[in-house]
DOVOMI-926782 format. One record per residue (C-alpha): residue in one letter; y negated, z negated, x negated. Coordinates in steps of 0.05 Angstrom, whole numbers, always signed. Each point is the difference from the previous one (the first is absolute). Layout:
! residues N
<pt><residu>A</residu><y>Y</y><z>Z</z><x>X</x></pt>
...
This chain:
! residues 257
<pt><residu>M</residu><y>-1</y><z>+3</z><x>-1</x></pt>
<pt><residu>G</residu><y>-65</y><z>+17</z><x>-28</x></pt>
<pt><residu>V</residu><y>-71</y><z>-33</z><x>+11</x></pt>
<pt><residu>A</residu><y>-14</y><z>-13</z><x>+78</x></pt>
<pt><residu>V</residu><y>-32</y><z>+56</z><x>+36</x></pt>
<pt><residu>R</residu><y>-72</y><z>-19</z><x>+21</x></pt>
<pt><residu>V</residu><y>-32</y><z>+14</z><x>+70</x></pt>
<pt><residu>I</residu><y>-70</y><z>+14</z><x>-3</x></pt>
<pt><residu>P</residu><y>-55</y><z>+8</z><x>+55</x></pt>
<pt><residu>C</residu><y>-51</y><z>+41</z><x>-17</x></pt>
<pt><residu>L</residu><y>-74</y><z>-13</z><x>+29</x></pt>
<pt><residu>D</residu><y>-49</y><z>+57</z><x>-2</x></pt>
<pt><residu>V</residu><y>-68</y><z>-33</z><x>+0</x></pt>
<pt><residu>D</residu><y>-62</y><z>+39</z><x>+20</x></pt>
<pt><residu>A</residu><y>-64</y><z>-43</z><x>+6</x></pt>
<pt><residu>G</residu><y>+35</y><z>-63</z><x>+2</x></pt>
<pt><residu>R</residu><y>+51</y><z>+21</z><x>+58</x></pt>
<pt><residu>V</residu><y>+72</y><z>+28</z><x>-9</x></pt>
<pt><residu>V</residu><y>+12</y><z>+72</z><x>+27</x></pt>
<pt><residu>K</residu><y>+52</y><z>+49</z><x>+6</x></pt>
<pt><residu>G</residu><y>+9</y><z>+73</z><x>+9</x></pt>
<pt><residu>V</residu><y>+47</y><z>+59</z><x>-4</x></pt>
<pt><residu>N</residu><y>+6</y><z>+40</z><x>-64</x></pt>
<pt><residu>F</residu><y>-64</y><z>-45</z><x>-21</x></pt>
<pt><residu>K</residu><y>-37</y><z>+31</z><x>+59</x></pt>
<pt><residu>G</residu><y>-25</y><z>-31</z><x>+70</x></pt>
<pt><residu>L</residu><y>-7</y><z>-69</z><x>-21</x></pt>
<pt><residu>R</residu><y>+3</y><z>-53</z><x>+53</x></pt>
<pt><residu>D</residu><y>-13</y><z>-73</z><x>-3</x></pt>
<pt><residu>A</residu><y>+57</y><z>-47</z><x>-13</x></pt>
<pt><residu>G</residu><y>-33</y><z>-72</z><x>-7</x></pt>
<pt><residu>D</residu><y>-32</y><z>-44</z><x>-46</x></pt>
<pt><residu>P</residu><y>+34</y><z>-2</z><x>-70</x></pt>
<pt><residu>V</residu><y>+0</y><z>-73</z><x>-14</x></pt>
<pt><residu>E</residu><y>+34</y><z>-12</z><x>+71</x></pt>
<pt><residu>L</residu><y>+52</y><z>+53</z><x>-16</x></pt>
<pt><residu>A</residu><y>+12</y><z>-26</z><x>-70</x></pt>
<pt><residu>H</residu><y>+15</y><z>-66</z><x>+31</x></pt>
<pt><residu>R</residu><y>+45</y><z>+28</z><x>+53</x></pt>
<pt><residu>Y</residu><y>+40</y><z>+39</z><x>-54</x></pt>
<pt><residu>D</residu><y>+5</y><z>-63</z><x>-44</x></pt>
<pt><residu>R</residu><y>+33</y><z>-35</z><x>+54</x></pt>
<pt><residu>A</residu><y>+42</y><z>+51</z><x>+20</x></pt>
<pt><residu>G</residu><y>+35</y><z>+11</z><x>-69</x></pt>
<pt><residu>A</residu><y>-36</y><z>+55</z><x>-35</x></pt>
<pt><residu>D</residu><y>+13</y><z>-5</z><x>-75</x></pt>
<pt><residu>E</residu><y>-68</y><z>+28</z><x>-23</x></pt>
<pt><residu>L</residu><y>-61</y><z>+31</z><x>+33</x></pt>
<pt><residu>T</residu><y>-37</y><z>+64</z><x>-25</x></pt>
<pt><residu>F</residu><y>-74</y><z>+7</z><x>+25</x></pt>
<pt><residu>L</residu><y>-29</y><z>+72</z><x>-6</x></pt>
<pt><residu>D</residu><y>-74</y><z>+3</z><x>+7</x></pt>
<pt><residu>V</residu><y>-2</y><z>+71</z><x>+30</x></pt>
<pt><residu>T</residu><y>-78</y><z>+9</z><x>+1</x></pt>
<pt><residu>A</residu><y>-4</y><z>-26</z><x>-71</x></pt>
<pt><residu>S</residu><y>-75</y><z>+19</z><x>+6</x></pt>
<pt><residu>S</residu><y>-42</y><z>-44</z><x>-42</x></pt>
<pt><residu>S</residu><y>-35</y><z>-28</z><x>+57</x></pt>
<pt><residu>E</residu><y>+69</y><z>-23</z><x>+27</x></pt>
<pt><residu>R</residu><y>+22</y><z>-33</z><x>-62</x></pt>
<pt><residu>E</residu><y>-31</y><z>-71</z><x>+6</x></pt>
<pt><residu>T</residu><y>+40</y><z>-4</z><x>+65</x></pt>
<pt><residu>T</residu><y>+62</y><z>+18</z><x>-31</x></pt>
<pt><residu>F</residu><y>-7</y><z>-55</z><x>-52</x></pt>
<pt><residu>D</residu><y>-17</y><z>-49</z><x>+57</x></pt>
<pt><residu>V</residu><y>+59</y><z>+21</z><x>+40</x></pt>
<pt><residu>V</residu><y>+41</y><z>-9</z><x>-64</x></pt>
<pt><residu>R</residu><y>-31</y><z>-69</z><x>-17</x></pt>
<pt><residu>R</residu><y>+13</y><z>-27</z><x>+77</x></pt>
<pt><residu>T</residu><y>+73</y><z>+32</z><x>-3</x></pt>
<pt><residu>A</residu><y>+20</y><z>-32</z><x>-67</x></pt>
<pt><residu>E</residu><y>-22</y><z>-65</z><x>+28</x></pt>
<pt><residu>E</residu><y>+40</y><z>+3</z><x>+57</x></pt>
<pt><residu>V</residu><y>+61</y><z>+33</z><x>-17</x></pt>
<pt><residu>F</residu><y>+54</y><z>-13</z><x>-59</x></pt>
<pt><residu>I</residu><y>+37</y><z>+67</z><x>-17</x></pt>
<pt><residu>P</residu><y>-23</y><z>+48</z><x>-49</x></pt>
<pt><residu>L</residu><y>-59</y><z>+41</z><x>+21</x></pt>
<pt><residu>T</residu><y>-14</y><z>+70</z><x>-30</x></pt>
<pt><residu>V</residu><y>-63</y><z>+33</z><x>+15</x></pt>
<pt><residu>G</residu><y>-20</y><z>+68</z><x>-15</x></pt>
<pt><residu>G</residu><y>-60</y><z>+54</z><x>+21</x></pt>
<pt><residu>G</residu><y>-56</y><z>+11</z><x>-43</x></pt>
<pt><residu>V</residu><y>+32</y><z>-32</z><x>-62</x></pt>
<pt><residu>R</residu><y>-33</y><z>+37</z><x>-58</x></pt>
<pt><residu>G</residu><y>+14</y><z>-40</z><x>-63</x></pt>
<pt><residu>V</residu><y>+3</y><z>-71</z><x>-34</x></pt>
<pt><residu>A</residu><y>-62</y><z>-28</z><x>+37</x></pt>
<pt><residu>E</residu><y>+33</y><z>+11</z><x>+71</x></pt>
<pt><residu>V</residu><y>+66</y><z>-23</z><x>-22</x></pt>
<pt><residu>D</residu><y>-29</y><z>-66</z><x>-29</x></pt>
<pt><residu>R</residu><y>-47</y><z>-9</z><x>+63</x></pt>
<pt><residu>L</residu><y>+63</y><z>+5</z><x>+51</x></pt>
<pt><residu>L</residu><y>+43</y><z>-48</z><x>-43</x></pt>
<pt><residu>R</residu><y>-62</y><z>-47</z><x>+0</x></pt>
<pt><residu>E</residu><y>+2</y><z>+2</z><x>+77</x></pt>
<pt><residu>G</residu><y>+73</y><z>-13</z><x>+8</x></pt>
<pt><residu>A</residu><y>+36</y><z>+62</z><x>-4</x></pt>
<pt><residu>D</residu><y>+64</y><z>+1</z><x>-42</x></pt>
<pt><residu>K</residu><y>+1</y><z>+81</z><x>-13</x></pt>
<pt><residu>A</residu><y>-49</y><z>+59</z><x>+1</x></pt>
<pt><residu>S</residu><y>+21</y><z>+67</z><x>+24</x></pt>
<pt><residu>I</residu><y>-32</y><z>+61</z><x>-29</x></pt>
<pt><residu>N</residu><y>+2</y><z>+71</z><x>+19</x></pt>
<pt><residu>T</residu><y>-59</y><z>+47</z><x>-6</x></pt>
<pt><residu>A</residu><y>-34</y><z>-29</z><x>-64</x></pt>
<pt><residu>A</residu><y>+69</y><z>+4</z><x>-38</x></pt>
<pt><residu>I</residu><y>+6</y><z>+78</z><x>+23</x></pt>
<pt><residu>A</residu><y>-72</y><z>+10</z><x>-25</x></pt>
<pt><residu>R</residu><y>+9</y><z>-39</z><x>-66</x></pt>
<pt><residu>P</residu><y>+71</y><z>-20</z><x>-18</x></pt>
<pt><residu>D</residu><y>-24</y><z>-43</z><x>-54</x></pt>
<pt><residu>V</residu><y>-20</y><z>-54</z><x>+49</x></pt>
<pt><residu>I</residu><y>+72</y><z>-18</z><x>+9</x></pt>
<pt><residu>D</residu><y>+8</y><z>-17</z><x>-74</x></pt>
<pt><residu>E</residu><y>-68</y><z>-42</z><x>+1</x></pt>
<pt><residu>I</residu><y>+21</y><z>-39</z><x>+64</x></pt>
<pt><residu>T</residu><y>+72</y><z>-16</z><x>-24</x></pt>
<pt><residu>R</residu><y>-26</y><z>-18</z><x>-72</x></pt>
<pt><residu>H</residu><y>-52</y><z>-49</z><x>+32</x></pt>
<pt><residu>F</residu><y>+43</y><z>-32</z><x>+53</x></pt>
<pt><residu>G</residu><y>+74</y><z>+20</z><x>-12</x></pt>
<pt><residu>S</residu><y>+39</y><z>+52</z><x>+36</x></pt>
<pt><residu>Q</residu><y>+22</y><z>-47</z><x>+56</x></pt>
<pt><residu>V</residu><y>-64</y><z>+2</z><x>+34</x></pt>
<pt><residu>L</residu><y>-11</y><z>+81</z><x>+5</x></pt>
<pt><residu>V</residu><y>+32</y><z>+38</z><x>+52</x></pt>
<pt><residu>L</residu><y>-10</y><z>+74</z><x>+1</x></pt>
<pt><residu>S</residu><y>-6</y><z>+31</z><x>+70</x></pt>
<pt><residu>V</residu><y>+24</y><z>+65</z><x>+7</x></pt>
<pt><residu>D</residu><y>-17</y><z>+46</z><x>+62</x></pt>
<pt><residu>A</residu><y>+46</y><z>+54</z><x>-6</x></pt>
<pt><residu>R</residu><y>+17</y><z>+56</z><x>+47</x></pt>
<pt><residu>R</residu><y>+35</y><z>+66</z><x>-2</x></pt>
<pt><residu>V</residu><y>-37</y><z>+61</z><x>-36</x></pt>
<pt><residu>Q</residu><y>-37</y><z>+44</z><x>+50</x></pt>
<pt><residu>E</residu><y>-13</y><z>+69</z><x>-3</x></pt>
<pt><residu>G</residu><y>-33</y><z>+28</z><x>-66</x></pt>
<pt><residu>T</residu><y>+21</y><z>-63</z><x>-42</x></pt>
<pt><residu>H</residu><y>+62</y><z>-9</z><x>-41</x></pt>
<pt><residu>T</residu><y>+26</y><z>-61</z><x>-39</x></pt>
<pt><residu>P</residu><y>+69</y><z>-6</z><x>-32</x></pt>
<pt><residu>S</residu><y>+28</y><z>-54</z><x>+46</x></pt>
<pt><residu>G</residu><y>-31</y><z>+33</z><x>+63</x></pt>
<pt><residu>F</residu><y>-43</y><z>-63</z><x>+11</x></pt>
<pt><residu>E</residu><y>-72</y><z>-11</z><x>-13</x></pt>
<pt><residu>V</residu><y>-49</y><z>-58</z><x>-9</x></pt>
<pt><residu>T</residu><y>-53</y><z>-1</z><x>+51</x></pt>
<pt><residu>T</residu><y>-69</y><z>-45</z><x>-1</x></pt>
<pt><residu>H</residu><y>-50</y><z>-17</z><x>+54</x></pt>
<pt><residu>G</residu><y>+58</y><z>-29</z><x>+50</x></pt>
<pt><residu>G</residu><y>+42</y><z>+59</z><x>-5</x></pt>
<pt><residu>R</residu><y>-55</y><z>+52</z><x>+13</x></pt>
<pt><residu>R</residu><y>-12</y><z>+27</z><x>-65</x></pt>
<pt><residu>G</residu><y>+53</y><z>+32</z><x>-45</x></pt>
<pt><residu>T</residu><y>+1</y><z>-3</z><x>-73</x></pt>
<pt><residu>G</residu><y>+55</y><z>+51</z><x>-21</x></pt>
<pt><residu>I</residu><y>+28</y><z>-60</z><x>-47</x></pt>
<pt><residu>D</residu><y>+75</y><z>-9</z><x>+2</x></pt>
<pt><residu>A</residu><y>+15</y><z>-63</z><x>+37</x></pt>
<pt><residu>V</residu><y>+69</y><z>-9</z><x>-38</x></pt>
<pt><residu>A</residu><y>-40</y><z>+16</z><x>-69</x></pt>
<pt><residu>W</residu><y>-57</y><z>-47</z><x>+22</x></pt>
<pt><residu>A</residu><y>+44</y><z>-58</z><x>+18</x></pt>
<pt><residu>K</residu><y>+37</y><z>+2</z><x>-68</x></pt>
<pt><residu>E</residu><y>-65</y><z>+4</z><x>-39</x></pt>
<pt><residu>A</residu><y>-26</y><z>-62</z><x>+34</x></pt>
<pt><residu>A</residu><y>+62</y><z>-33</z><x>-12</x></pt>
<pt><residu>D</residu><y>-3</y><z>+18</z><x>-78</x></pt>
<pt><residu>R</residu><y>-70</y><z>-25</z><x>+1</x></pt>
<pt><residu>G</residu><y>+22</y><z>-70</z><x>+23</x></pt>
<pt><residu>V</residu><y>-15</y><z>-8</z><x>+79</x></pt>
<pt><residu>G</residu><y>+46</y><z>-54</z><x>+25</x></pt>
<pt><residu>E</residu><y>+23</y><z>+34</z><x>+70</x></pt>
<pt><residu>I</residu><y>-11</y><z>+61</z><x>+36</x></pt>
<pt><residu>L</residu><y>-19</y><z>+3</z><x>+69</x></pt>
<pt><residu>L</residu><y>+22</y><z>+69</z><x>+26</x></pt>
<pt><residu>N</residu><y>-35</y><z>+28</z><x>+64</x></pt>
<pt><residu>S</residu><y>+29</y><z>+56</z><x>+36</x></pt>
<pt><residu>I</residu><y>-58</y><z>+33</z><x>+30</x></pt>
<pt><residu>D</residu><y>+47</y><z>+45</z><x>+40</x></pt>
<pt><residu>A</residu><y>+33</y><z>-56</z><x>+31</x></pt>
<pt><residu>D</residu><y>-55</y><z>-49</z><x>+8</x></pt>
<pt><residu>G</residu><y>-9</y><z>-27</z><x>+67</x></pt>
<pt><residu>T</residu><y>+52</y><z>+50</z><x>+34</x></pt>
<pt><residu>K</residu><y>+57</y><z>-60</z><x>+10</x></pt>
<pt><residu>E</residu><y>+53</y><z>+51</z><x>-14</x></pt>
<pt><residu>G</residu><y>+25</y><z>-36</z><x>-67</x></pt>
<pt><residu>F</residu><y>-21</y><z>+3</z><x>-75</x></pt>
<pt><residu>D</residu><y>+3</y><z>+62</z><x>-45</x></pt>
<pt><residu>L</residu><y>+68</y><z>-11</z><x>-28</x></pt>
<pt><residu>E</residu><y>-6</y><z>+60</z><x>-45</x></pt>
<pt><residu>L</residu><y>-65</y><z>-25</z><x>-29</x></pt>
<pt><residu>I</residu><y>+23</y><z>-71</z><x>-11</x></pt>
<pt><residu>R</residu><y>+66</y><z>+31</z><x>-42</x></pt>
<pt><residu>L</residu><y>-42</y><z>+47</z><x>-40</x></pt>
<pt><residu>I</residu><y>-45</y><z>-57</z><x>-21</x></pt>
<pt><residu>R</residu><y>+52</y><z>-50</z><x>-8</x></pt>
<pt><residu>D</residu><y>+38</y><z>+45</z><x>-50</x></pt>
<pt><residu>A</residu><y>-66</y><z>+8</z><x>-40</x></pt>
<pt><residu>V</residu><y>-19</y><z>-73</z><x>-10</x></pt>
<pt><residu>S</residu><y>+32</y><z>-67</z><x>-9</x></pt>
<pt><residu>V</residu><y>-60</y><z>-45</z><x>+25</x></pt>
<pt><residu>P</residu><y>+7</y><z>-27</z><x>+68</x></pt>
<pt><residu>L</residu><y>-12</y><z>+48</z><x>+57</x></pt>
<pt><residu>I</residu><y>-30</y><z>-16</z><x>+67</x></pt>
<pt><residu>A</residu><y>+12</y><z>+49</z><x>+55</x></pt>
<pt><residu>S</residu><y>-54</y><z>+14</z><x>+52</x></pt>
<pt><residu>G</residu><y>-14</y><z>+45</z><x>+57</x></pt>
<pt><residu>G</residu><y>+43</y><z>+20</z><x>+61</x></pt>
<pt><residu>A</residu><y>+32</y><z>-67</z><x>+22</x></pt>
<pt><residu>G</residu><y>+10</y><z>-2</z><x>+76</x></pt>
<pt><residu>V</residu><y>+60</y><z>-43</z><x>+9</x></pt>
<pt><residu>P</residu><y>+46</y><z>-50</z><x>-38</x></pt>
<pt><residu>E</residu><y>+50</y><z>+48</z><x>-17</x></pt>
<pt><residu>H</residu><y>-43</y><z>+45</z><x>-39</x></pt>
<pt><residu>F</residu><y>-5</y><z>-54</z><x>-56</x></pt>
<pt><residu>P</residu><y>+72</y><z>+1</z><x>-26</x></pt>
<pt><residu>P</residu><y>-1</y><z>+73</z><x>-18</x></pt>
<pt><residu>A</residu><y>-65</y><z>-10</z><x>-42</x></pt>
<pt><residu>I</residu><y>+33</y><z>-52</z><x>-43</x></pt>
<pt><residu>Q</residu><y>+60</y><z>+43</z><x>-11</x></pt>
<pt><residu>A</residu><y>-48</y><z>+53</z><x>-21</x></pt>
<pt><residu>G</residu><y>-23</y><z>-45</z><x>-54</x></pt>
<pt><residu>A</residu><y>-57</y><z>-42</z><x>+33</x></pt>
<pt><residu>D</residu><y>-6</y><z>-71</z><x>-23</x></pt>
<pt><residu>A</residu><y>-46</y><z>-24</z><x>+49</x></pt>
<pt><residu>V</residu><y>-18</y><z>+33</z><x>+73</x></pt>
<pt><residu>L</residu><y>-73</y><z>+4</z><x>+27</x></pt>
<pt><residu>A</residu><y>-18</y><z>+13</z><x>+68</x></pt>
<pt><residu>A</residu><y>-64</y><z>-9</z><x>+40</x></pt>
<pt><residu>S</residu><y>+3</y><z>+25</z><x>+78</x></pt>
<pt><residu>M</residu><y>+67</y><z>-28</z><x>+15</x></pt>
<pt><residu>F</residu><y>-20</y><z>-70</z><x>-23</x></pt>
<pt><residu>H</residu><y>-72</y><z>+5</z><x>+31</x></pt>
<pt><residu>F</residu><y>+21</y><z>+24</z><x>+73</x></pt>
<pt><residu>G</residu><y>+68</y><z>-23</z><x>-3</x></pt>
<pt><residu>P</residu><y>+28</y><z>-72</z><x>+24</x></pt>
<pt><residu>D</residu><y>-11</y><z>-58</z><x>-48</x></pt>
<pt><residu>S</residu><y>+75</y><z>-2</z><x>-15</x></pt>
<pt><residu>M</residu><y>-4</y><z>+78</z><x>-31</x></pt>
<pt><residu>I</residu><y>+3</y><z>-29</z><x>-70</x></pt>
<pt><residu>A</residu><y>+63</y><z>-40</z><x>+11</x></pt>
<pt><residu>Q</residu><y>+28</y><z>+57</z><x>+40</x></pt>
<pt><residu>V</residu><y>-11</y><z>+42</z><x>-61</x></pt>
<pt><residu>K</residu><y>+32</y><z>-51</z><x>-53</x></pt>
<pt><residu>A</residu><y>+59</y><z>-1</z><x>+49</x></pt>
<pt><residu>A</residu><y>+10</y><z>+78</z><x>-7</x></pt>
<pt><residu>I</residu><y>-8</y><z>-4</z><x>-72</x></pt>
<pt><residu>R</residu><y>+48</y><z>-60</z><x>-3</x></pt>
<pt><residu>E</residu><y>+55</y><z>+36</z><x>+42</x></pt>
<pt><residu>A</residu><y>-5</y><z>+59</z><x>-36</x></pt>
<pt><residu>G</residu><y>+27</y><z>-46</z><x>-66</x></pt>
<pt><residu>Y</residu><y>-69</y><z>-7</z><x>-38</x></pt>
<pt><residu>E</residu><y>-31</y><z>-70</z><x>-15</x></pt>
<pt><residu>V</residu><y>-63</y><z>-22</z><x>+30</x></pt>
<pt><residu>R</residu><y>-33</y><z>-65</z><x>-5</x></pt>
């Protein structure tokens, strides 16, 4: 038996409220982040991920405030992403009570930032968030998947597998793999994408995008995920949903906390 699989609710925070959309569009309000975090802590979540989806400088202080209030209330690890550009933001997030910081666009723009952050704080604090989709007309990558930015709206032409491998080689502690194609569809995780990334890297892999029912989670673990993340089904489902997901994972023969 390996390490226990982690079940992680994701809170997309926009101007201090939790929101959720489909394929990163059509956001709707899902509540107060501190209240939701509290609920998930009690329901047995292993960790929480906060993503600041506006990430504009004007909303940045709101996010720091939400992180601080959540960290005071909740005692499971908290990862925060959105607008993390370098050592200074990571330092501030850790001071406000986050356990890990997630980086995405800034690392694509300047990969050296990964080395700087991990040198400063250690690999364990840095999560690389990869928003990947199948390549569209006119784009080609060796794996057939490309990295996107701006919440999946902008293709980069960068091969998703090669990017995950480079980031792992540079020292990121884990990879949060978001399937843009599956996001919010509730039709299941992108197993092909998970397998490709798993074959390329040895760091822990968090699968995200597409979960709709508890039965969707074991196949993602079989494909190579060390942790599974979801938003909609936890926000809009019953309070017992985390327990249901853990039961499904356990029944499939995997260890959960």
